[in-house]
N, C-alpha and C positions, 0 to 999 in steps of 0.2 A: 270726528277726526278733523284736524286742521289741514289746511293746504300743505304746510310744510311736512307734516307727518305722512300725508298721502304721497307726496313727492318722494320722501325717504323710502316708503314701502315699494313704490314703483321702481326706483333705482336699485334697491336691494334685490328685488325679483330679477331685474335685468342682470345684475352682477352675478347672482346665483346661477343663472343659465350660462352666461359667458364663461364662468369659471369651470364649467364641465366640458368645454370645447377646446380641442387643440387649436393652435394657430392655423394649421392647415385646414381644418374644418371651418373655423371662423372666417377664413378668407377665401373659401372655395366657392366659385360661381355655381349657383344652383338653378336648375331649369324652373323649379316652382317659383323662383323669384325673378323670372325672366332674365336669367344670367347674372343677376346681382348676388351679393353675398350678405351673410348675416352681419359681417363687419361693416359694410356700407350703411346698413340700416342703423346700426349702433352709432356709427360716426355721425349720421344725420341727426339723431336724437340728441347726442351729447353736445354737438355744436350749437343747436338751438338753445339749450340750457346755458352753455358758456356765453353766448351772446347776451342773454338776459343778465347774467351775473356781471359780465365785463362792462355793462353800460349803466351801472348804478350811479356813477358820477355824472356822466353826460345826460342821462335820462332820455337818450335818443336810441331807438332800437330799430334795426332793419334786419330781418332774418335772411334776406336775400344776399347779404354781404358776409357770408360765412367764409372761413379760411379753407375748408375742405382738407383737413389734415389727414393725409394718407396713412399715417401711423395708427390712427384710430380704426382704420379698415383692416389692417394687417396684424396688429399686435394686441392680442387680447389682454395682456398684462397692462399695457398702456391704457386701454379702455377701463380696466378695473381701477387703476390709479386715478384716472380722471373722474370716474363715478364717485369715488370717495371724496375727492376735492370739491366736486360740484355739490354733493350733499352737504358738506360742511358750509360751503358758501351760501347755499339756499337758506340754511338756518339763520344766517345773519341778515338776510334781506328784510328791509322795512316794507311790508306789503301795502302799507297805506300810501307810499310815495307814488306820484304820478310820473308818467313818461310819455314821450311822443313816439308813436309807432309809424314807421314808413314802410311801404310795400312798393316794389317795382312791378309795374304792370305792363311794361312795354315788351313787345315781341317784334323783332325785325324793324325796330325804330318807330313803331307806332304804339300809342298808349300813353305811357308816362308813369308817374307815381302818385300815391296818395299818402296823406298824413292823417293819422287818427289818434286822438287822445286816448290813453290807456293808463293802466296802473300795474305795479309789480304783482299785485294779487291776481289780476286778470291774466297777465302774461304767464305767471306760474301755473295757473289753471290750464291755460292753452298748452304749455309744455307738458303737463301731465297727460292731457288728452292726446296730444301729438305722440307722446311716447307710447301710450296704450295702443294707438293705431299701428305704429311700427312693430310693437311687440306682438300684435295679432299676426302680422305677416311673418315675423320670426317664429311664432308658434307653429304656423303652417310648415315652414321650412324644417323646423326641428322634428315635427311629427313625420314628415315625409322622408327625411334624410338621416336623422340621428335618433333612432328609436330608444337608445339607451339613456338619452338625456332626460332628466327628471324635471318636469315643468311644474311650477307652483299651480295650485288649483285654478286660480283666476288669471293666469298669465295672459296678457293681451285681451282681457275682457273689461269693458267699461264697468265702472262701479254700479251704474244704474242697471245694467244688464245682469250683472252678478246678483244684485238685489232682487230683480224681477224673477230670475231663475230659481231663487231660493224659496219662492212661495209655491 
């Protein structure tokens, strides 16, 4: 599988689960998520993807500079629309292009930031792994709170783990 097809698979799984939730369930604070919502986890995943896509021209990327669009936390239809848009844009990425990744490491005025050379392929892989991590948390929330939601077989499971478990 290519990185782009894996990304499509992950986003399709996420969309399939979101589409089974009402907006009330999607945005409901859950104890198992420490009071967070499924929508907040989805927003977080999608904003990372959007940052990668939005920086194809500048080739400068900092995941700490997200917009934190509240609509993605509350409106499942908005999230589904954005997933479709993200998937289309990912297909157009030139994964051989390089970029400069920045990370803000300051807390309370101490620390600073780092700059790291990267590539669109590396950052797409990061976004896939990041999405799987949040999907694992979403899986726990679904199983604990929404037992009628049907989860894909390997929803929130790393590909290497799924492969290991198949033997």
